N, C-alpha and C positions, 0 to 999 in steps of 0.2 A: 592349863590343867594337866598334871602328869598322867601319862598312860602307862599301864603295865599289862603284860599278858597274864592269862589265867594261872599258869604255872608259877610265875613270879609272885602273883598276888597270894597264892596258897602258901608259898614259902615265906613270905614277908608279911602275912596278915597282921600279926601282933604289932609289928613295927609300923605298918600303915595306920592301924587304929590308934596307936599311941601318938603318931604324928598328926592326927586330926586336930585342928584348932578351928576357931570360928572362920567360916568361909572357905575352908579347904575342901577340895574335891579331887578324887582320883578316878580316872576311867579305867575299867577293867575290860580288856579286849580279847577277842578270839580272832587271830589274824589282824585284819584291818577294821573289823567290826566291833564297835563298843557293845558289850553285852550287859554291863552293870556299871553303876556309878556309886562309889563310896563317898559319902559326904557327912560332915559334922551335923549333929542334930539341929543346931541353930542356923545353919546356912540355908539360904533360899534355893529352891529348885529352879532350874532355868525357866524363864517365862515362856508360855505357849503363845503362839500367834492367835489373835482374835479371830473368831469365826465370822465369815461374811454371810450374815443372815439373809441379805437380799439375794445372794447367789443360791443359797439353800432354798429359799421360797421359789425362785425361778425353776430350779431343778425339780422340786416337788410338783409344781404346776404342769410340767411336761410329762410326768409319770401318769400312765393310765390308771383309772380307778380299778380296784380289785373287784372281780365279778361276783365272787361269793364271800360269805362271812368268814372271818379268820378262823373261827372255831371249826366250821365245816371243812375248810381247806386242810387244817392240821389233822382232823379226824380222817379225811380221805387219804392223806399221806401215811398215817399210822396204820390204817386198816387195809391199804393196798397190798396185793400179793407181790412179794419181791421176785418171784420167778417168772 
């Protein structure tokens, strides 16, 4: 997958768009970090890894129950004096 920096993408946007065909993707980077991906409408987005639901259940089981109702908690945060 080709990578271009933001300045190059701005300068060549029309060319990049016209070069899009099925399955083509271009990563737009700021430094070494990918900040956007330009892809053709019919191309598939990269697959996400499946969630480990058992690990999520174990995590939730270890969390303590909230002592007060959510609405009361939010109201106390909203109404507390910030000073």
